[in-house]
Every structure is written in C-alpha cells, then in structure tokens.
C-alpha positions as CSV (number, residue, x, y, z in Angstrom):
1,M,80.8,134.5,85.0
2,N,79.6,135.5,81.5
3,A,80.5,134.0,78.2
4,Q,83.2,136.6,77.5
5,E,84.9,136.0,80.9
6,L,84.8,132.2,80.4
7,A,86.3,132.6,76.9
8,Q,89.2,134.7,78.3
9,K,89.8,132.5,81.4
10,H,90.1,129.3,79.3
11,K,91.7,130.9,76.2
12,L,88.8,129.6,74.1
13,L,89.7,131.9,71.2
14,E,92.9,129.9,70.8
15,C,90.9,126.8,70.1
16,I,91.4,125.7,66.5
17,Q,88.2,123.5,66.5
18,C,90.2,120.4,65.6
19,G,87.9,118.2,67.7
20,T,90.8,116.3,69.4
21,C,89.2,116.9,72.8
22,T,85.9,115.3,71.8
23,G,87.6,112.6,69.8
24,S,89.8,111.6,72.8
25,C,87.1,111.9,75.5
26,P,86.4,108.4,76.9
27,V,82.7,109.2,77.5
28,A,81.9,111.4,74.5
29,K,80.1,108.8,72.4
30,K,78.3,107.2,75.3
31,A,77.0,110.5,76.8
32,N,76.8,112.6,73.6
33,L,79.3,115.0,75.2
34,N,80.8,117.3,72.6
35,V,83.2,119.6,74.5
36,R,84.4,121.2,71.2
37,R,80.9,122.4,70.5
38,Y,80.5,123.7,74.1
39,M,83.6,125.7,73.7
40,R,82.7,127.0,70.2
41,E,79.3,128.2,71.4
42,V,80.9,130.2,74.2
43,A,83.9,131.6,72.3
44,T,82.3,132.5,68.9
45,L,78.6,132.8,69.6
46,G,78.9,134.2,73.1
47,R,76.2,131.8,74.2
48,L,75.8,129.8,77.4
49,T,73.4,127.0,76.5
50,Q,71.7,124.9,79.1
51,H,73.0,121.4,78.1
52,P,71.3,118.2,79.3
53,Q,72.5,117.1,82.7
54,S,73.5,113.7,81.3
55,E,76.0,115.4,79.0
56,L,77.4,118.0,81.4
57,W,77.8,115.6,84.3
58,S,79.2,112.7,82.2
59,C,82.7,114.3,82.3
60,T,85.1,112.4,84.6
61,T,87.7,115.2,84.6
62,C,90.2,112.6,83.6
63,S,92.1,115.3,81.7
64,T,92.6,113.3,78.5
65,C,91.3,116.2,76.5
66,G,93.9,118.5,78.1
67,V,96.8,116.0,77.6
68,R,96.0,115.7,73.9
69,C,95.0,119.3,73.0
70,P,97.5,120.7,70.4
71,K,97.0,124.2,71.8
72,D,97.6,123.2,75.5
73,L,94.1,124.1,76.6
74,N,92.2,122.3,79.4
75,P,88.6,121.8,78.1
76,Y,87.7,119.8,81.3
77,E,88.5,122.9,83.4
78,F,86.1,124.8,81.2
79,L,83.4,122.2,81.8
80,I,84.0,122.4,85.6
81,D,83.2,126.2,85.4
82,I,80.0,125.4,83.4
83,R,79.1,122.9,86.1
84,G,79.7,125.7,88.7
85,M,77.0,127.8,87.1
86,A,74.6,124.8,87.1
87,V,75.3,124.3,90.8
88,E,74.6,128.0,91.5
89,E,71.3,127.7,89.7
90,G,70.4,124.4,91.4
91,Q,70.4,122.6,88.1
92,I,71.9,119.4,89.6
93,A,70.9,115.8,90.3
94,P,69.7,115.1,93.8
95,T,72.6,112.7,94.3
96,I,75.1,115.4,93.6
97,R,73.2,117.9,95.9
98,D,73.2,115.3,98.7
99,A,76.9,114.6,98.3
100,L,77.8,118.3,98.5
101,E,75.5,118.8,101.5
102,S,77.0,115.8,103.3
103,I,80.5,117.2,102.7
104,F,79.5,120.6,104.2
105,K,77.8,119.0,107.2
106,N,79.8,115.8,107.9
107,G,83.1,116.4,106.1
108,N,82.5,113.5,103.6
109,P,80.3,112.8,100.6
110,W,78.9,109.5,101.7
111,G,76.3,110.7,104.2
112,R,78.2,109.2,107.2
113,I,78.7,110.8,110.5
114,R,82.2,112.2,111.4
115,G,82.4,110.1,114.5
116,K,82.7,106.9,112.3
117,R,85.7,108.2,110.3
118,S,88.4,106.3,112.2
119,E,86.4,103.1,112.7
120,W,88.7,101.4,110.2
121,T,91.6,101.6,112.8
122,Q,90.0,99.1,115.1
123,G,92.5,96.3,116.0
124,L,95.4,98.4,114.7
125,N,98.0,100.4,116.6
126,V,97.6,103.6,114.6
127,K,98.4,106.8,116.5
128,H,97.0,110.3,116.2
129,M,99.1,113.2,114.9
130,S,98.9,114.7,118.4
131,Q,101.1,111.9,119.6
132,G,104.2,113.2,117.9
133,A,103.9,111.6,114.5
134,E,106.1,113.1,111.7
135,T,104.2,112.0,108.6
136,L,100.5,112.5,108.2
137,F,98.6,109.6,106.6
138,F,95.6,111.5,105.1
139,V,93.2,108.6,104.7
140,G,90.4,110.2,102.6
141,C,86.6,109.8,102.7
142,T,86.2,106.7,100.6
143,S,89.0,104.8,102.3
144,A,87.8,105.7,105.7
145,Y,84.1,104.8,105.2
146,D,83.7,102.2,102.4
147,P,83.8,98.7,103.9
148,R,85.6,97.3,100.8
149,V,88.1,100.1,100.6
150,Q,88.9,100.2,104.3
151,S,91.3,97.3,103.6
152,V,93.6,99.7,101.8
153,P,94.4,102.1,104.8
154,K,94.7,99.0,106.9
155,S,97.2,97.4,104.5
156,L,99.1,100.7,104.1
157,A,99.3,101.2,107.8
158,Q,100.8,97.7,108.2
159,C,103.4,98.5,105.5
160,L,104.4,101.8,107.0
161,E,104.6,100.3,110.5
162,K,106.8,97.5,109.1
163,A,109.1,100.0,107.5
164,G,109.4,102.0,110.7
165,V,107.7,105.1,109.4
166,N,106.6,107.5,112.2
167,F,103.1,108.3,110.9
168,G,99.8,109.3,112.4
169,I,96.3,110.2,111.3
170,L,93.8,113.0,112.1
171,G,91.1,110.5,113.0
172,D,87.7,112.2,113.3
173,E,89.3,115.6,112.7
174,E,90.0,114.7,109.1
175,N,87.9,116.5,106.5
176,C,87.1,115.9,102.8
177,C,90.1,116.9,100.6
178,G,87.6,118.7,98.3
179,S,88.9,117.2,95.0
180,E,85.5,116.0,93.8
181,V,83.8,119.1,95.2
182,Y,86.1,121.1,92.8
183,G,85.3,118.7,90.0
184,M,81.6,119.2,90.5
185,G,82.1,122.9,90.2
186,E,81.3,123.9,93.8
187,K,84.5,126.1,94.2
188,G,83.1,128.0,97.2
189,L,82.8,124.9,99.2
190,F,86.2,123.7,97.9
191,D,87.9,127.0,99.1
192,F,86.2,126.5,102.5
193,L,87.6,123.0,102.8
194,V,91.1,124.1,101.8
195,E,91.0,126.8,104.5
196,E,89.8,124.3,107.2
197,N,92.3,121.6,106.2
198,M,95.2,124.0,106.1
199,K,94.3,125.1,109.7
200,T,94.3,121.5,110.9
201,F,97.7,120.8,109.1
202,A,99.2,123.9,110.8
203,K,97.8,122.8,114.2
204,Y,99.9,119.6,114.0
205,N,102.8,121.2,112.2
206,V,102.3,118.8,109.2
207,K,105.1,118.8,106.6
208,Q,104.8,115.5,104.8
209,I,101.5,113.9,103.8
210,V,100.9,110.4,102.3
211,T,97.6,109.5,100.8
212,S,96.3,106.4,99.0
213,C,93.9,108.4,96.9
214,P,95.2,110.1,93.7
215,H,92.3,112.6,93.9
216,G,93.4,113.8,97.4
217,F,97.0,113.8,96.3
218,H,96.2,115.9,93.2
219,A,94.2,118.4,95.2
220,L,96.8,118.8,98.0
221,K,99.7,119.1,95.5
222,N,98.1,121.2,92.7
223,R,94.9,122.9,94.0
224,Y,95.7,124.0,97.5
225,N,98.3,126.7,96.4
226,Q,100.6,125.8,99.2
227,T,104.3,125.3,99.5
228,S,104.6,124.1,103.1
229,L,103.4,120.6,102.5
230,E,105.1,117.7,100.7
231,P,102.2,115.4,99.5
232,L,103.1,111.9,98.4
233,H,100.9,109.2,96.8
234,H,101.3,105.9,98.7
235,T,102.9,104.2,95.7
236,Q,105.6,106.9,95.8
237,M,106.2,106.3,99.5
238,L,106.2,102.5,99.1
239,A,108.6,102.6,96.2
240,K,110.9,104.9,98.3
241,L,110.8,102.6,101.3
242,I,111.7,99.6,99.1
243,D,114.6,101.5,97.5
244,E,115.9,102.4,100.9
245,G,115.8,98.8,102.0
246,K,113.3,99.7,104.8
247,L,110.5,97.5,103.4
248,K,111.6,93.9,102.9
249,L,109.4,91.7,100.7
250,T,109.9,88.1,101.6
251,K,106.7,86.2,100.7
252,E,106.0,85.0,97.1
253,L,102.9,86.0,95.2
254,N,102.6,83.6,92.3
255,K,100.2,85.7,90.3
256,K,100.0,87.7,87.0
257,V,99.3,91.3,87.9
258,I,98.1,93.9,85.5
259,Y,98.3,97.5,86.6
260,H,95.8,100.2,85.8
261,D,97.0,103.8,85.7
262,P,94.5,106.1,87.5
263,C,93.9,109.3,85.6
264,F,94.6,111.6,88.6
265,L,98.0,109.8,89.3
266,G,99.1,109.2,85.7
267,K,97.7,111.8,83.2
268,Q,97.3,114.5,85.9
269,N,100.7,114.0,87.7
270,N,102.9,111.8,85.4
271,I,103.4,109.2,88.1
272,Y,103.9,106.0,86.1
273,E,107.1,104.2,87.3
274,E,106.7,104.0,91.1
275,P,103.5,101.8,91.1
276,R,105.2,99.4,88.6
277,K,108.4,99.4,90.6
278,V,106.5,98.3,93.7
279,I,104.7,95.4,91.9
280,E,108.0,94.3,90.2
281,N,109.7,94.0,93.6
282,I,107.0,91.5,94.9
283,P,108.6,88.1,94.8
284,A,107.2,85.8,92.0
285,A,104.7,88.4,90.8
286,K,104.6,88.9,87.1
287,L,103.7,92.4,85.9
288,L,101.5,92.6,82.8
289,E,100.6,95.8,80.8
290,F,97.3,96.9,79.2
291,D,97.5,97.8,75.6
292,R,96.1,101.2,76.7
293,S,98.4,102.1,79.6
294,K,100.2,105.1,81.1
295,A,99.1,108.3,79.3
296,R,96.7,106.2,77.1
297,S,95.1,104.5,80.1
298,L,91.3,104.2,80.0
299,C,89.4,106.1,82.7
300,C,87.5,104.0,85.2
301,E,84.7,106.6,85.1
302,G,84.8,107.3,88.8
303,G,86.2,110.9,88.9
304,G,84.6,114.3,88.5
305,G,81.7,113.5,90.8
306,R,80.8,110.4,88.7
307,M,80.6,108.3,91.8
308,W,77.3,110.1,92.4
309,V,76.0,110.3,88.8
310,D,75.1,107.2,86.7
311,I,75.2,107.6,82.9
312,P,73.5,104.8,81.0
313,G,75.4,102.5,78.6
314,E,78.4,100.1,78.9
315,R,80.8,101.3,81.6
316,L,84.4,101.9,80.9
317,A,85.3,99.8,84.0
318,E,83.5,96.9,82.3
319,I,85.7,97.3,79.2
320,R,88.8,97.5,81.5
321,V,88.1,94.3,83.4
322,K,87.4,92.4,80.2
323,D,90.8,93.6,78.8
324,A,92.5,92.5,82.0
325,A,91.0,89.0,81.8
326,E,91.9,88.7,78.1
327,A,95.5,89.7,79.0
328,G,95.6,86.6,81.3
329,A,95.8,88.6,84.6
330,D,94.9,87.0,87.9
331,V,94.9,90.4,89.6
332,L,94.0,93.8,88.4
333,A,96.1,96.1,90.6
334,V,94.9,99.6,91.3
335,A,96.1,102.7,93.2
336,C,92.9,104.6,93.7
337,P,89.7,103.9,95.8
338,Y,87.4,104.9,92.9
339,C,89.1,102.5,90.5
340,L,88.9,99.8,93.2
341,L,85.1,100.3,93.6
342,T,84.3,100.7,89.9
343,F,86.3,97.6,88.9
344,E,84.9,95.5,91.8
345,D,81.4,96.4,90.5
346,A,82.4,95.7,86.9
347,V,83.8,92.2,87.8
348,K,80.3,91.3,89.1
349,T,78.4,92.7,86.1
350,T,80.6,91.0,83.5
351,G,80.6,87.6,85.1
352,L,84.3,87.7,86.0
353,E,83.8,87.2,89.7
354,G,86.2,84.5,91.0
355,K,88.3,84.8,87.8
356,L,89.8,88.3,88.3
357,Q,90.7,89.8,91.6
358,I,90.8,93.6,92.1
359,M,93.5,94.7,94.6
360,D,95.1,97.9,95.6
361,I,98.9,97.9,95.4
362,S,99.2,98.3,99.2
363,E,97.0,95.2,99.7
364,L,99.3,93.2,97.4
365,L,102.4,94.5,99.3
366,S,101.0,93.6,102.7
367,Q,100.7,90.0,101.5
368,A,104.4,90.0,100.6
369,I,106.0,91.5,103.8
C-alpha cells in the first residue's frame, strides 16, 4: 500500500490537524508518539517515513484517538496498517516475531503447545462442544495458558454451571482469536485464523459464544464479518443470568470494589453497565468509581501487541493501581485478562501488594454464589 492509498483508505485528507488524537493518546508523551504528524506526513507530503520502533509499537490500539476525533477518523487503524508494512519488511522486535510465529504454529502467542490448552479444566466437569453443548465458551489464549488468569475460566465455568447454562469448550481445538494479530498489523495471518475458526464453529453448529476476553469478543463481533454468531462478553452473560434469576448470589463480600473499564469492552463496544450491575448485585460489596472511568478510562497498556513490547517509563497500569488505592478500594475489579496481568504486575512494582487485590468479575462472583 502506498501513501496515496493509505490516505484514501483512512480519509486522511479530512484530518483538520487539530491534534486531538495525539493529545488524548495515553502513551503519546511517554513514547513520543505523534499520530497527527504520522497522518500529516502521509496525507500532505505523500511520505512513508520509517519511524522508530519504540514509537510505532507503543500504540495500544485503545481507540481513544478515534473516540475523540471530531472528524470521526480512526488514527489507530491507520497505525495498524503502518505496522503491517513494518511486519512485511521484517522491521519488528524479536518478541513480536516470536509471538506471531507461535500463533501460526501453535494457535497461541505464548509459545505453548496446543496439547496444554485445556489443562485449566482439570478437576472441573467441563464438557466439549461435541457433547451437545448449546453455548460455546471461547476461553482465549491468555486465559487458557497463564497460571494466574486460569482462575478466570474456572470461576466463569462454575458460575455458568450454577446457573444451568448448557455450555462447552473446544479444548485443544480452540485457536487464537487473532485480535492481537490484527493489532500488530499481520492481517494475512488474521484472515487465516478467521477462516480456520469459522470452520470449527460451523463444525459444531455454534450460534452463541461467550468469552471472558474483550479482545476476543471485539474480534468475533466486529472483525470476523459474520452474522451467524452471537458473541457475548462474560459480564453481559452474567448480568443476564442475574436478571433472569438463574444466578443466585447469597454470600456477602464486605469489600470496596473499584471497576476498571477495559478499552476493548468500553471504548470499542460501549459496554459499561453490565459489569457494574454484576458487582452491585454482590451482597455487601460497595462499588467505587475511578475519576477516569467509562469512555475516559485509562488504558492498562496491554492491547495492540503491547504484551510483547516493553516501552520504558512509568506504566499506565502503575498509575491506575495507585488511583485505586487512593480511592480506598480493597479490590480492583477487571474484565480482561490483559488488565488482570498488567495490574497484578503494577501492584508488585508500586509496593501495593497485600493492600490491593486484583480480581476478575467472574472471580468475585464465584465467591458470592
């Protein structure tokens, strides 16, 4: 793709150079990322400059620039295409290259073998989709493989079972959803994953999917170009089950809980109320709010491939956990595996270990049923 094609695709000539994108970008100052300048160079100068990797790969694809753009442009989508060119030319960090290779070979970015994908189910009575399940629980790579995050699918499975939901998993047949592959600009690999995953869904006649990862939810809902599936984020499913009286919450949780809106659930998909409804229904739990919440929520810095790229400087997750502690929270509740990991790490680096607990909403809920 040349500069002219990029300018047409992303409507760069409509950009009024107001700088709102750069001004609202959570990593702009830290990484010296000036997306307005990138767009201007392409649109008015017809120039595709090789920018430093620390700038180009700092973008978390959180979509704040798109949410706030007065001309309804999506600068982060433009950056993803620039990344695609860098990927084609091999101008990428070894960690990004390894993650992409692992996805192609093993179906996950963590370098783990496919045969370990359903290890988290040990000790649980979770059935496979081939056993006549109606709803697919699409677990996701991080939830399936990361030792800390594995508690989330376990908790969600317990909640769904308690509510009488007829659900199943794909086990070792499950593949990466491709969300981060897309964000890293490797759209050829993303298209391959979409094709493979849609074949698997068709094989088991999947109609409804629930996932605990906003990135997987966003990809399935908005990037797969499909109409046969009804993807739900787990907070939507849990809120629905509580509303219908299928999930009874009986145990008290005497804690102050502050909720963090994940970018891919909030800004990208406008899902703000369901997670809060779930927390508010937990007996004796008090819901607190960040000053920067909902559409103003601060990115955890985990999306857009940033789990495999480290940018020097204070992490946004560190700012977020400090804000949570200052608000008087006992628990920082999340609804995304990347948020869970980045905040867990930030609690350790800020000295808040033992003072602030990071928990997924499903983990909170499993303690209340």
